C-alpha positions as CSV (number, residue, x, y, z in Angstrom):
1,M,33.0,17.1,12.9
2,P,31.2,16.8,9.5
3,R,27.4,17.5,9.5
4,F,24.7,16.6,7.0
5,C,22.0,19.2,6.6
6,L,18.4,18.6,5.5
7,L,15.9,21.1,4.3
8,A,13.2,21.2,7.0
9,V,10.1,20.8,5.0
10,N,7.7,22.7,7.1
11,V,9.7,25.8,8.2
12,G,11.7,26.5,5.0
13,V,15.1,26.9,6.7
14,L,18.1,24.6,6.8
15,A,18.0,22.4,9.9
16,C,21.1,20.3,10.3
17,F,21.2,16.7,11.4
18,G,24.4,16.3,13.3
19,L,25.7,13.2,11.5
20,A,28.8,12.8,13.8
21,L,31.4,10.8,11.9
22,A,33.2,9.8,15.0
23,A,37.0,9.6,14.7
24,R,37.1,6.1,16.1
25,E,38.4,3.0,14.6
26,Q,35.9,1.5,12.1
27,S,35.9,-1.9,10.5
28,A,36.8,-1.9,6.9
29,S,34.8,-5.1,6.3
30,A,31.4,-4.1,7.8
31,P,29.4,-0.8,7.9
32,P,29.4,1.0,11.2
33,P,26.2,1.2,13.3
34,I,24.1,4.3,12.9
35,A,22.3,6.0,15.8
36,I,19.4,8.3,15.2
37,T,19.1,10.2,18.4
38,H,16.6,12.6,20.0
39,V,13.6,11.4,17.9
40,I,10.0,11.0,19.0
41,V,9.0,7.3,18.3
42,I,5.4,6.7,17.7
43,D,4.2,3.3,18.9
44,V,1.7,2.5,16.2
45,K,0.1,-0.2,18.3
46,T,-1.0,2.2,21.1
47,G,-0.5,5.7,19.8
48,E,2.0,6.4,22.6
49,H,4.6,9.0,21.9
50,R,8.1,8.2,23.3
51,P,10.1,11.4,23.3
52,D,13.9,11.7,23.1
53,Q,14.6,8.2,21.9
54,T,17.6,6.7,20.1
55,L,17.2,4.2,17.3
56,L,20.4,2.1,16.8
57,I,20.7,0.4,13.4
58,L,23.3,-2.2,12.4
59,R,23.2,-3.2,8.8
60,D,19.5,-3.8,8.0
61,R,18.2,-4.1,11.6
62,I,17.1,-2.0,14.5
63,T,19.2,-3.3,17.4
64,H,18.1,-0.9,20.1
65,V,15.2,1.6,20.8
66,G,15.4,3.6,24.1
67,P,16.0,6.9,25.8
68,S,18.8,8.9,24.3
69,A,20.1,9.8,27.7
70,T,21.0,6.2,28.5
71,A,21.7,4.8,25.1
72,H,25.0,3.0,24.8
73,L,26.6,3.5,21.4
74,P,29.2,1.0,20.2
75,S,32.6,2.2,19.1
76,G,32.5,3.6,15.6
77,T,28.7,4.5,15.6
78,R,27.6,7.3,13.3
79,E,25.4,9.6,15.2
80,V,22.4,11.4,13.6
81,D,20.7,14.1,15.6
82,G,17.0,13.4,14.9
83,N,16.2,16.9,16.1
84,R,12.8,16.0,17.6
85,T,11.4,14.5,14.4
86,Y,8.7,11.8,14.6
87,A,9.8,8.3,13.7
88,I,7.2,5.9,12.2
89,P,7.6,2.6,10.5
90,G,7.7,2.6,6.6
91,L,4.4,2.9,4.9
92,W,2.8,0.2,2.7
93,D,0.6,0.3,-0.5
94,M,-1.3,-3.0,-0.3
95,H,-2.8,-2.8,-3.8
96,V,-0.5,-2.0,-6.7
97,H,0.0,-3.1,-10.3
98,I,3.7,-2.8,-11.1
99,F,3.3,-5.1,-14.2
100,N,0.8,-3.9,-16.9
101,Q,-0.5,-7.4,-17.6
102,V,-3.3,-6.0,-19.9
103,S,-0.9,-4.8,-22.5
104,L,2.0,-7.1,-21.4
105,R,4.2,-4.0,-21.2
106,P,7.3,-4.2,-19.0
107,A,7.1,-3.6,-15.3
108,N,6.8,0.1,-14.3
109,T,10.1,0.3,-12.4
110,W,10.0,4.1,-12.7
111,D,7.5,4.0,-9.8
112,F,10.3,2.7,-7.3
113,P,12.0,6.1,-6.6
114,L,8.6,7.8,-6.2
115,F,7.5,5.1,-3.7
116,V,10.6,5.5,-1.6
117,A,10.6,9.4,-1.8
118,N,7.1,9.2,-0.2
119,G,8.1,6.8,2.6
120,V,6.3,3.8,1.0
121,L,8.7,1.0,1.6
122,G,6.5,-2.0,1.1
123,V,3.9,-3.0,-1.5
124,R,1.6,-5.9,-2.4
125,E,1.6,-6.6,-6.1
126,M,-1.9,-7.7,-7.3
127,W,-1.4,-9.2,-10.7
128,T,1.7,-11.4,-11.2
129,K,2.2,-14.1,-13.7
130,P,4.6,-17.0,-13.1
131,G,7.0,-15.5,-15.7
132,N,7.3,-12.3,-13.6
133,M,8.8,-14.1,-10.6
134,A,12.4,-14.0,-11.8
135,E,12.2,-10.2,-12.0
136,I,10.6,-9.9,-8.6
137,R,13.2,-12.1,-7.0
138,G,15.9,-9.8,-8.5
139,W,14.2,-6.7,-7.0
140,R,13.9,-8.4,-3.6
141,N,17.6,-9.4,-3.7
142,G,18.6,-5.9,-4.8
143,V,16.7,-4.3,-1.8
144,R,18.2,-6.7,0.6
145,A,21.7,-6.2,-0.8
146,G,21.3,-2.4,-0.7
147,T,21.9,-2.0,-4.4
148,L,18.4,-1.1,-5.4
149,I,16.3,1.9,-4.2
150,A,12.8,0.3,-4.2
151,P,10.1,-0.8,-1.8
152,R,9.9,-4.4,-0.6
153,V,7.6,-6.4,-2.9
154,A,6.2,-8.3,0.1
155,A,3.6,-10.3,-1.6
156,V,2.5,-11.1,-5.2
157,G,-0.9,-12.5,-6.4
158,R,-2.1,-14.2,-9.5
159,V,-5.5,-13.2,-10.9
160,L,-8.0,-15.9,-11.6
161,D,-11.3,-14.9,-13.3
162,G,-14.1,-16.7,-15.0
163,P,-14.9,-17.4,-18.6
164,D,-14.7,-14.3,-20.8
165,P,-12.7,-12.4,-18.1
166,V,-12.8,-8.7,-17.4
167,W,-9.2,-8.2,-18.6
168,R,-7.5,-10.0,-21.4
169,N,-4.5,-12.1,-20.4
170,T,-6.2,-13.1,-17.2
171,D,-6.2,-16.8,-16.3
172,S,-9.7,-18.2,-16.6
173,V,-11.4,-20.8,-14.4
174,T,-14.3,-22.7,-15.9
175,T,-14.1,-26.1,-14.2
176,P,-12.8,-27.5,-10.9
177,E,-9.9,-29.0,-12.8
178,D,-8.9,-25.5,-14.0
179,A,-9.0,-24.4,-10.4
180,R,-6.7,-27.2,-9.2
181,R,-4.3,-26.7,-12.1
182,L,-4.0,-23.0,-11.7
183,V,-3.6,-23.0,-7.9
184,D,-1.0,-25.8,-8.4
185,E,0.9,-23.6,-10.9
186,T,0.6,-20.6,-8.6
187,Q,2.2,-22.3,-5.7
188,D,4.9,-24.0,-7.8
189,A,5.9,-20.6,-9.2
190,G,6.4,-19.1,-5.8
191,I,3.5,-16.7,-6.1
192,D,2.2,-15.8,-2.6
193,F,-1.6,-15.8,-3.1
194,V,-4.5,-16.2,-5.5
195,K,-6.4,-13.1,-6.4
196,V,-10.1,-14.0,-7.2
197,Y,-11.9,-11.7,-9.6
198,S,-15.3,-10.4,-10.5
199,K,-16.6,-12.7,-13.2
200,L,-15.9,-16.0,-11.5
201,P,-19.0,-18.2,-11.4
202,R,-20.1,-19.5,-8.0
203,E,-18.8,-23.0,-8.8
204,A,-15.5,-21.8,-10.0
205,Y,-15.0,-19.5,-7.0
206,F,-15.7,-22.3,-4.5
207,A,-13.5,-24.7,-6.5
208,I,-10.7,-22.2,-6.1
209,V,-11.5,-21.8,-2.4
210,R,-11.3,-25.6,-1.8
211,E,-8.0,-26.0,-3.7
212,A,-6.4,-22.9,-2.1
213,N,-7.4,-24.1,1.4
214,R,-6.2,-27.6,0.7
215,Q,-2.8,-26.2,-0.3
216,R,-2.8,-23.6,2.4
217,I,-2.3,-20.7,-0.1
218,P,-4.2,-17.5,0.8
219,F,-6.8,-16.0,-1.5
220,A,-7.9,-12.4,-1.7
221,G,-9.3,-9.9,-4.2
222,H,-12.6,-9.0,-5.5
223,V,-15.9,-10.5,-4.3
224,P,-17.3,-12.1,-7.5
225,V,-20.7,-10.7,-8.7
226,A,-22.2,-14.2,-8.2
227,V,-21.0,-14.5,-4.5
228,D,-22.5,-12.8,-1.4
229,A,-19.9,-10.9,0.7
230,N,-21.0,-12.9,3.7
231,E,-20.2,-16.1,1.9
232,A,-16.8,-14.9,0.7
233,S,-15.9,-13.9,4.2
234,D,-17.0,-17.3,5.6
235,A,-15.0,-19.0,2.8
236,G,-11.8,-17.4,4.2
237,Q,-11.1,-14.7,1.7
238,R,-8.4,-12.7,3.4
239,S,-9.2,-9.3,2.0
240,F,-11.8,-7.5,-0.1
241,E,-10.5,-4.9,-2.5
242,H,-12.4,-1.7,-3.6
243,L,-15.3,-2.4,-1.3
244,S,-16.3,-5.1,-3.9
245,G,-19.5,-7.0,-3.0
246,I,-20.3,-4.7,-0.1
247,F,-23.1,-2.5,-1.7
248,E,-24.6,-5.5,-3.5
249,S,-24.8,-7.5,-0.3
250,C,-26.3,-4.5,1.6
251,S,-29.1,-4.0,-0.9
252,T,-32.6,-5.3,-0.3
253,R,-32.4,-6.3,-4.0
254,S,-29.2,-8.2,-3.5
255,A,-30.2,-11.5,-5.3
256,E,-31.5,-9.5,-8.2
257,L,-28.3,-7.5,-8.6
258,R,-26.1,-10.6,-8.5
259,Q,-28.0,-11.9,-11.5
260,V,-26.8,-9.0,-13.7
261,P,-23.7,-10.1,-15.7
262,W,-20.7,-8.0,-15.3
263,G,-20.7,-6.6,-18.8
264,D,-24.3,-5.6,-18.6
265,W,-24.0,-3.5,-15.5
266,T,-25.1,0.1,-16.1
267,T,-25.6,3.3,-14.1
268,A,-29.2,2.0,-13.6
269,Q,-27.8,-0.8,-11.5
270,D,-25.6,1.6,-9.6
271,S,-28.6,3.8,-8.8
272,L,-30.7,0.8,-7.7
273,M,-28.0,-0.4,-5.5
274,L,-27.7,2.9,-3.7
275,D,-31.5,3.4,-3.6
276,T,-32.0,0.0,-1.9
277,Y,-29.1,0.3,0.6
278,D,-30.2,-1.2,3.9
279,A,-28.4,0.0,6.9
280,A,-29.5,-3.0,9.0
281,R,-28.3,-5.5,6.4
282,C,-25.0,-3.7,6.3
283,A,-24.6,-3.6,10.1
284,T,-25.1,-7.4,10.2
285,L,-22.5,-7.9,7.4
286,F,-20.0,-5.6,9.0
287,R,-20.1,-7.5,12.3
288,H,-19.7,-10.7,10.3
289,L,-16.6,-9.3,8.5
290,A,-15.1,-8.1,11.8
291,A,-15.7,-11.5,13.5
292,N,-14.1,-13.3,10.6
293,G,-11.1,-10.9,10.4
294,T,-11.8,-10.1,6.8
295,V,-9.7,-7.0,6.0
296,Q,-10.9,-4.2,3.7
297,V,-8.7,-2.4,1.2
298,P,-11.2,0.2,0.0
299,T,-8.8,2.1,-2.4
300,L,-10.5,5.4,-1.8
301,A,-7.6,7.1,-3.7
302,Y,-8.9,5.1,-6.8
303,W,-12.5,6.0,-6.3
304,Q,-12.1,9.6,-5.5
305,R,-11.2,10.3,-9.1
306,D,-14.9,9.8,-9.9
307,R,-15.9,12.9,-7.9
308,M,-13.4,15.1,-9.7
309,S,-13.6,17.0,-13.0
310,M,-11.4,16.1,-15.8
311,A,-9.8,19.6,-15.5
312,E,-8.8,18.9,-11.9
313,L,-7.2,15.6,-12.8
314,A,-5.5,17.1,-15.8
315,N,-3.9,19.9,-13.8
316,D,-2.5,17.7,-10.9
317,P,1.0,19.0,-10.4
318,R,2.1,15.3,-9.7
319,L,1.8,14.6,-13.4
320,R,5.3,15.9,-13.9
321,Y,6.6,12.7,-12.2
322,I,4.8,10.4,-14.7
323,P,6.6,9.5,-17.9
324,A,5.2,11.0,-21.0
325,G,4.5,7.5,-22.5
326,E,2.5,6.5,-19.4
327,R,0.5,9.7,-19.4
328,T,-0.5,8.9,-23.0
329,T,-2.2,5.7,-21.9
330,W,-4.3,7.6,-19.5
331,E,-6.0,9.7,-22.1
332,P,-8.9,7.2,-22.7
333,Y,-9.9,7.6,-19.1
334,R,-11.4,11.0,-20.1
335,A,-14.3,9.1,-21.6
336,R,-15.6,8.2,-18.2
337,F,-16.3,11.8,-17.4
338,D,-19.8,12.2,-18.8
339,P,-21.2,15.3,-17.0
340,S,-24.6,13.7,-16.8
341,T,-23.3,11.0,-14.4
342,A,-21.5,13.5,-12.1
343,P,-24.3,13.6,-9.5
344,L,-24.4,9.7,-9.3
345,R,-20.6,9.5,-9.0
346,R,-20.6,12.1,-6.2
347,R,-23.3,10.2,-4.4
348,Y,-21.4,6.9,-4.8
349,W,-18.3,8.6,-3.4
350,E,-20.1,9.9,-0.3
351,A,-21.7,6.4,0.2
352,R,-18.2,4.8,0.2
353,L,-17.0,7.1,2.8
354,R,-20.1,6.4,4.9
355,V,-19.6,2.6,4.5
356,V,-15.9,2.8,5.6
357,G,-16.9,4.7,8.7
358,D,-19.6,2.2,9.5
359,M,-17.2,-0.7,9.0
360,R,-14.7,1.0,11.3
361,R,-17.3,1.4,14.0
362,A,-18.1,-2.4,13.7
363,G,-14.5,-3.3,14.3
364,V,-13.5,-4.1,10.7
365,H,-9.7,-3.6,10.0
366,F,-8.3,-1.7,7.0
367,M,-5.2,-1.5,4.9
368,T,-4.1,1.3,2.5
369,G,-4.2,0.4,-1.1
370,T,-4.3,2.8,-4.2
371,D,-4.7,0.5,-7.2
372,L,-1.6,2.0,-8.7
373,G,-1.3,1.3,-12.4
374,N,-4.6,3.0,-13.1
375,P,-4.7,6.6,-14.5
376,Y,-4.2,9.4,-12.1
377,I,-2.9,7.2,-9.3
378,Y,0.6,8.4,-8.3
379,P,3.3,6.1,-6.9
380,G,3.7,6.9,-3.2
381,F,1.9,10.1,-3.3
382,S,-1.5,8.4,-3.5
383,V,-0.9,6.5,-0.3
384,H,-1.0,9.8,1.6
385,D,-4.2,10.6,-0.3
386,E,-5.6,7.3,1.0
387,L,-4.7,8.1,4.5
388,R,-6.4,11.4,4.4
389,F,-9.6,9.8,2.9
390,L,-9.7,7.1,5.6
391,V,-9.6,9.8,8.3
392,E,-12.3,11.7,6.3
393,A,-14.4,8.5,6.4
394,G,-14.2,8.2,10.2
395,L,-10.9,6.5,11.1
396,S,-8.7,8.1,13.7
397,P,-5.3,9.3,12.6
398,L,-3.9,6.3,14.6
399,E,-6.2,3.9,12.9
400,A,-5.2,5.3,9.5
401,L,-1.5,5.0,10.4
402,Q,-2.1,1.4,11.5
403,A,-3.7,0.7,8.1
404,T,-0.4,1.6,6.4
405,T,2.1,0.1,8.9
406,L,1.0,-2.5,11.5
407,N,-2.0,-4.0,9.7
408,P,-0.2,-4.9,6.5
409,A,2.7,-6.5,8.5
410,Q,0.2,-8.6,10.5
411,F,-1.8,-9.5,7.4
412,L,1.3,-10.7,5.6
413,S,2.6,-12.6,8.8
414,V,5.7,-10.5,8.8
415,A,5.0,-8.5,12.1
416,D,8.0,-10.2,13.7
417,S,10.2,-8.1,11.3
418,L,8.2,-5.1,10.1
419,G,5.2,-2.9,11.1
420,T,6.6,-1.3,14.3
421,L,9.9,0.2,15.5
422,E,11.3,-2.3,17.9
423,A,14.7,-3.9,18.5
424,G,15.3,-6.8,16.2
425,K,13.1,-5.6,13.4
426,L,14.1,-4.5,9.9
427,A,15.2,-0.9,9.6
428,D,12.4,0.6,7.5
429,I,11.8,4.0,9.1
430,V,10.2,7.3,8.1
431,L,11.2,10.6,10.0
432,L,8.5,13.3,9.9
433,D,8.8,17.0,10.8
434,A,5.3,16.9,12.4
435,D,3.0,14.6,14.3
436,P,0.8,12.4,12.0
437,L,-1.5,11.6,15.0
438,T,-2.3,15.3,15.4
439,D,-3.0,15.7,11.6
440,I,-2.7,12.7,9.2
441,R,-1.6,15.1,6.5
442,N,1.7,15.4,8.3
443,S,2.6,12.0,6.9
444,T,3.8,14.0,3.9
445,K,6.3,16.1,5.8
446,I,9.1,13.6,5.4
447,R,12.6,14.6,6.6
448,A,14.4,11.4,5.9
449,V,13.9,7.7,5.1
450,V,15.7,4.6,6.2
451,L,15.3,1.8,3.7
452,N,16.5,-1.6,4.9
453,G,19.2,0.2,6.9
454,R,20.1,2.7,4.1
455,F,19.8,6.3,5.4
456,L,18.3,8.6,2.8
457,L,18.5,12.4,3.5
458,R,15.9,14.8,2.4
459,S,18.3,15.8,-0.4
460,D,18.5,12.2,-1.5
461,L,14.7,12.0,-1.6
462,D,14.5,15.2,-3.7
463,S,17.0,13.7,-6.1
464,L,14.7,10.7,-6.6
465,L,11.8,13.1,-7.3
466,E,14.0,15.2,-9.7
467,A,15.1,12.2,-11.5
468,A,11.5,11.1,-12.0
469,A,10.5,14.5,-13.2
470,G,13.3,14.5,-15.6
471,G,12.0,11.3,-17.2
472,L,14.5,8.8,-15.8
473,S,12.9,5.5,-16.4
474,A,15.2,3.2,-14.4
475,P,15.3,3.2,-10.6
476,I,18.2,5.0,-9.0
477,K,20.4,2.4,-7.5
478,R,23.0,4.2,-5.3
479,V,21.9,7.2,-3.3
480,G,23.0,8.2,0.1
481,P,25.0,6.3,2.7
482,R,23.9,2.8,3.5
483,H,24.3,1.5,7.1
């Protein structure tokens, strides 16, 4: 009976999955079912551990989850001995930039193998133009057909900013007519949501809100400088990115801070904002966000760079997975590291952790996001950093795991097919060698991945990483058996 062996990540010895290629009749026209037996299924809704379970997969769906002792396996089933690994749903990065819209460079498809190798099987793309949609549809079709190793691009958003926008190539809104036209174009192109941005004037922001609500298209993104976080939540903004608007709205000088134009903001305003932080104002705001269901994507993996030295960033071993041309574009980031601002940056980092913990205690929900596309953010890897920082901020390991599995599925209204491991759901699964609810850092101890029903062994995942380190720019399309 042939067996497939995987390198056990945390013990350094070969531990074999018994992939039993049963000598039964198999249909030539359809892939056989696959049964992953003897796994510990983690219920990410409750934190319950269900030991010695079997996951039965047919094509791209989980068709059964239950005790291995009583599992009925159809004729021709391929059996995989899970060997007491921990099964969790695929992870999500809910803030990525696959397209570099600032320079209009091609999509960074080299990130795809790195996402999958790290168990990140779904992403939300945060800056998409109508002309990008044909490429995104091609990726989605490739993942569904099993011809492309890539995460699901589950949602894409179009950025709308004000006059003189923060980033060139952004769509600008100056009048209510602009808002109506751009929201119309967004919906017509098949883009899933509008991303509001920082320099939107109040009138433009609320014109977008009215038009988006009229057309029932979600809006999310930054809280514009001119808008209070309470107002944005009441308007129906689905998610706040990067903790935008939070510190300004918690300040006793909030109105004054909102009068400072984006381009005129300096470290003096940062210091003032932290100095005038009012815990009572924040507590009221956080209860408001929780009551409205306004989800936070704090992107701590993005902010944590500010507490680090340039030497630490420049010596990150994960740089080997980033193409040389991409690393070159990261060089200007070094200019941010003025040693004189290091104490303020560290203070700001600690304040962000405190705020996330306070929000969690108020009942606010979170999603993992990394702001991939920025320097020193690593596809897939940085999601695990984000999980660790969320726990450092005060979330339990279960709450952090929910932020990267269940919460994104619920937020995107796809919880009927993703987010948990249940019969009838899509087969996006990560098998871990250790329990992430004991230590969230165990999320990195990946034994295998099931992507839309395709089973990827540890050796397959290592091949994806090696290809990235070797400078392969295109995603690997056919790795491992697909079931």
